[in-house]
C-alpha positions in Angstrom: 28.6 -116.2 -71.6 30.1 -114.1 -68.8 28.0 -114.9 -65.7 27.4 -111.2 -64.9 26.2 -110.5 -68.5 24.0 -113.6 -68.3 22.5 -112.4 -65.0 21.9 -108.9 -66.4 20.2 -110.2 -69.6 17.9 -112.5 -67.7 17.0 -110.1 -64.9 16.2 -107.5 -67.6 13.8 -109.9 -69.3 12.3 -111.6 -66.3 12.2 -109.1 -63.5 11.3 -111.0 -60.3 10.9 -114.4 -62.1 13.5 -117.1 -61.9 12.7 -118.6 -65.3 10.0 -119.6 -67.7 7.6 -122.6 -67.8 7.0 -123.6 -71.5 4.9 -126.8 -71.1 2.5 -128.0 -68.3 0.8 -131.2 -69.3 -0.5 -134.3 -67.7 2.7 -136.1 -68.3 5.4 -133.5 -68.0 6.5 -130.0 -67.1 9.2 -128.3 -69.2 11.0 -124.9 -69.1 14.1 -123.2 -67.9 15.3 -121.5 -64.7 18.6 -120.0 -63.6 20.5 -119.6 -60.4 20.3 -115.9 -59.4 23.1 -116.1 -56.9 25.5 -117.9 -59.2 24.3 -117.9 -62.9 27.2 -120.1 -63.9 26.0 -122.9 -61.7 22.8 -124.8 -62.7 19.9 -124.3 -60.4 18.7 -127.4 -58.5 14.9 -127.3 -57.9 12.9 -129.5 -55.4 9.8 -130.8 -57.1 6.6 -130.9 -54.9 3.2 -132.3 -56.0 0.3 -131.6 -53.6 2.9 -130.3 -51.1 4.9 -133.6 -51.0 8.4 -133.9 -52.5 8.7 -136.2 -55.5 12.3 -135.5 -56.2 14.5 -132.8 -57.6 15.6 -131.6 -61.0 18.8 -130.0 -62.1 18.3 -127.2 -64.7 21.2 -128.0 -67.0 19.6 -128.9 -70.3 20.9 -126.8 -73.2 18.5 -123.9 -74.2 19.5 -122.2 -77.4 17.4 -119.1 -76.5 20.5 -117.7 -74.8 22.9 -118.1 -77.7 23.9 -115.3 -80.1 26.3 -112.4 -80.1 29.1 -114.9 -80.1 28.1 -116.5 -76.8 27.3 -120.2 -76.4 23.9 -121.6 -75.6 23.2 -121.9 -71.9 22.5 -124.9 -69.7 19.3 -123.8 -67.9 16.6 -126.1 -69.2 14.6 -128.6 -67.2 12.2 -131.5 -67.8 10.0 -133.1 -65.1 8.1 -136.3 -65.8 4.8 -136.6 -63.9 4.4 -140.0 -62.1 1.9 -142.2 -63.9 -0.3 -142.6 -60.9 -0.8 -138.8 -60.7 -1.8 -138.3 -64.3 -5.5 -139.0 -64.3 -6.9 -139.5 -60.8 -7.8 -135.9 -59.8 -6.5 -132.4 -59.6 -2.8 -132.1 -58.5 -0.7 -129.0 -57.9 3.0 -128.8 -58.8 5.5 -126.3 -57.4 9.2 -125.9 -57.2 11.4 -124.8 -54.3 15.1 -124.1 -53.7 17.1 -126.3 -51.4 16.5 -123.8 -48.6 12.7 -124.3 -49.1 12.0 -120.9 -50.6 9.6 -120.9 -53.5 10.7 -120.5 -57.1 8.7 -118.2 -59.4 8.4 -119.0 -63.1 6.7 -117.1 -65.8 4.4 -118.3 -68.5 2.2 -116.6 -71.2 -0.2 -115.5 -68.5 2.3 -114.1 -66.0 4.3 -115.1 -62.9 3.3 -118.2 -60.9 4.6 -120.4 -58.1 2.1 -123.3 -58.6 0.4 -124.9 -61.5 -2.6 -127.3 -61.6 -1.6 -130.3 -63.7 -4.1 -131.2 -66.5 -5.7 -134.6 -66.3 -4.8 -137.2 -68.9 -7.9 -137.5 -71.0 -7.2 -140.7 -72.7 -5.0 -143.7 -72.4 -2.0 -144.1 -74.7 -2.8 -145.7 -78.0 -2.0 -149.4 -78.3 -1.3 -149.9 -81.9 0.8 -152.6 -83.5 1.9 -150.0 -86.0 1.4 -146.5 -84.6 0.8 -143.6 -87.0 3.9 -141.6 -88.1 4.3 -138.1 -89.4 7.0 -137.8 -92.0 8.3 -134.3 -92.7 11.2 -131.9 -93.2 12.1 -128.3 -92.3 13.5 -127.2 -95.7 14.7 -123.7 -94.9 14.5 -120.7 -92.6 15.0 -117.6 -94.7 14.2 -113.9 -94.5 11.3 -114.6 -96.8 9.9 -117.2 -94.5 10.0 -120.7 -93.2 9.4 -123.6 -95.6 8.9 -127.3 -95.1 6.5 -130.2 -95.5 4.8 -133.0 -93.4 2.1 -135.7 -93.8 0.7 -138.6 -91.9 2.0 -141.8 -93.4 -1.2 -143.7 -92.6 -3.5 -140.9 -93.8 -1.6 -138.8 -96.4 -4.7 -137.0 -97.7 -5.5 -135.5 -94.2 -3.4 -132.3 -93.6 -1.1 -132.4 -90.6 -1.0 -129.4 -88.2 2.4 -128.5 -86.8 3.5 -126.0 -84.2 6.4 -123.5 -84.7 8.6 -122.4 -81.8 11.3 -119.7 -81.9 13.8 -119.9 -79.0 11.5 -122.4 -77.3 8.6 -119.9 -77.3 5.4 -120.8 -79.3 5.0 -118.7 -82.4 2.2 -120.2 -84.6 0.5 -123.3 -85.9 0.7 -124.2 -89.6 -1.5 -126.5 -91.7 0.5 -128.6 -94.1 -1.7 -128.4 -97.3 0.4 -126.4 -99.8 1.1 -128.1 -103.1 4.5 -129.7 -103.2 5.0 -131.6 -106.4 8.7 -132.1 -105.6 7.8 -134.1 -102.5 5.5 -136.4 -104.4 8.1 -136.8 -107.2 10.6 -137.9 -104.5 8.4 -140.9 -103.8 6.2 -139.7 -101.0 2.5 -140.5 -100.8 1.0 -137.0 -101.3 1.7 -133.6 -102.8 -0.5 -131.2 -100.7 1.9 -131.4 -97.8 3.8 -128.1 -97.7 3.8 -125.4 -95.1 5.0 -121.8 -95.0 5.2 -119.2 -92.3 6.7 -115.8 -91.8 9.5 -115.0 -89.3 8.4 -112.0 -87.1 10.5 -108.9 -87.8 11.5 -108.7 -84.1 13.9 -111.6 -84.8 15.7 -109.6 -87.5 18.2 -108.3 -84.9 21.6 -109.7 -85.9 21.4 -112.3 -83.2 21.3 -116.1 -83.4 17.8 -117.8 -82.9 16.6 -121.4 -83.1 13.4 -122.2 -84.9 11.8 -125.6 -84.2 8.9 -127.4 -85.9 7.0 -130.1 -84.0 3.6 -131.8 -83.7 1.0 -130.1 -81.5 1.3 -130.9 -77.8 -1.7 -133.3 -77.7 -0.7 -135.1 -80.9 0.5 -138.7 -80.0 2.0 -139.4 -83.4 5.7 -139.8 -83.9 7.4 -137.1 -86.0 10.3 -138.4 -88.1 12.5 -135.8 -89.9 15.8 -135.7 -91.6 17.2 -134.5 -88.2 15.8 -137.4 -86.3 12.6 -138.0 -84.3 10.5 -135.5 -82.4 11.3 -132.2 -84.1 13.2 -130.4 -86.8 15.4 -127.4 -85.9 17.4 -124.7 -87.6 19.4 -121.8 -86.3 19.2 -118.4 -88.1 20.6 -115.0 -87.9 19.1 -112.2 -89.9 20.8 -108.7 -89.9 19.1 -106.0 -88.1 19.9 -103.3 -90.6 19.8 -103.3 -94.4 21.1 -100.6 -96.7 18.9 -100.0 -99.7 19.9 -97.7 -102.5 21.3 -97.2 -106.0 23.0 -94.8 -108.3 20.5 -93.6 -110.9 23.0 -92.2 -113.3 24.2 -88.9 -114.8 21.5 -86.2 -115.2 21.8 -82.4 -115.6 25.5 -82.5 -114.9 25.2 -84.5 -111.7 25.4 -88.2 -110.7 22.2 -88.8 -108.8 21.0 -91.6 -106.6 19.3 -92.4 -103.3 19.9 -94.6 -100.2 18.3 -95.3 -96.9 18.8 -97.7 -94.0 16.0 -100.1 -93.1 15.8 -100.9 -89.3 14.1 -104.3 -89.7 12.9 -105.0 -86.2 11.0 -101.7 -86.1 10.5 -101.3 -89.9 11.8 -97.7 -89.8 13.5 -96.6 -93.1 15.6 -93.5 -92.6 17.6 -91.3 -95.0 20.4 -88.8 -94.2 23.2 -91.4 -94.7 26.8 -90.4 -95.6 28.1 -91.5 -99.0 31.7 -91.6 -100.0 32.6 -91.0 -103.6 35.8 -92.6 -104.9 37.7 -93.0 -108.2 40.5 -95.5 -108.7 40.4 -96.2 -104.9 40.9 -92.6 -104.0 38.2 -90.6 -102.1 37.2 -87.4 -103.9 34.0 -86.3 -102.0 31.7 -87.1 -99.0 28.0 -86.2 -99.5 24.9 -86.5 -97.3 21.9 -88.3 -98.9 19.1 -86.0 -97.8 17.7 -84.6 -101.0 13.9 -84.9 -101.4 12.9 -88.0 -103.4 9.2 -88.4 -103.3 9.4 -91.2 -106.0 11.6 -93.3 -103.7 9.4 -92.7 -100.7 6.4 -93.9 -102.7 8.1 -97.0 -104.0 9.8 -98.1 -100.7 7.8 -96.4 -97.9 10.9 -94.7 -96.6 12.0 -91.2 -95.5 11.8 -89.0 -98.7 14.9 -87.2 -97.7 17.2 -89.8 -99.0 18.5 -88.6 -102.3 21.9 -87.3 -103.4 23.5 -85.5 -106.3 27.3 -85.4 -107.0 28.6 -82.8 -109.4 32.0 -84.1 -110.6 34.7 -81.3 -110.7 35.4 -80.1 -114.2 39.1 -80.8 -113.9 38.3 -84.4 -113.0 36.2 -85.3 -116.0 37.6 -83.0 -118.7 38.3 -84.9 -121.8 38.3 -88.4 -120.3 36.1 -91.2 -118.9 36.0 -91.5 -115.2 34.7 -94.4 -113.2 33.1 -93.4 -109.9 32.1 -95.5 -107.0 29.6 -94.7 -104.3 29.8 -96.3 -100.9 27.8 -95.8 -97.7 30.0 -94.9 -94.6 30.5 -96.3 -92.1 30.4 -99.9 -93.4 31.5 -99.4 -97.0 28.2 -100.7 -98.6 28.6 -100.3 -102.3 25.5 -98.8 -104.0 24.1 -100.6 -107.0 24.8 -99.0 -110.3 28.1 -97.3 -109.2 
């Protein structure tokens, strides 16, 4: 991505912040940050705990949140491991600074911060000869929703709870308890293991996004998927606009129909589109779909001014069969039934 475009996109989204802090736990801090003075060069942050430097971190992990519109993902992510001796012996404060000592401001779900109190580790890691494992799969990310399955190999009858992230931002938690006979038929230990979730309409914008499914933050179990261990991911790109319409047929001497555009991120459904009428590849008329159609508005929740009627010229249809085609312009979307 062009560095100036990248800077403009981030400054538009973040304001005075330098990045985002996704995870603050007893064992790690994760997020992303960028170099305001040179967005093409990864930012190097000094890491301080209780005011003392414990090292530095280079923000160059790939974050897919900045892909889309034909641009590659950006190397702005970071991961900081908290030293073991600071995980459970009292309150500790972590902060980040630039090489010149100036503080770095990161945003989280509650706002902008320059310091975070590290949570205490509440329990020692499990020592099991055979630790529990979650088996699962992200089957698909479609406009109708997200589908997959997961279960605990040691306790298959106890539903697993997974977290869903979109572009590294938490979206929702799902309980894996939907009946999936196909999973049991494939040799797995249970059938009530499925999950389903909706993709928010704000991501129906014609851009690339990455959806990730992983165990909850405090879940110590390993998660094994077809994509490897830890998480399952899939990129998706849903169009921001959809043309909906059809040609109803010939009635009272006119070919009638309706059409509207659905802006999916806002759920606005507007009429008044331009329709090009052609026969044998030649345009013969351009009409505006703004006739009142209460029946369509009731059925689809759209602008009622979305209908059209085309009266074929007598000289065009006299004594012969004519095949007409109706397409929305610009774009050339062919209406069903034409």
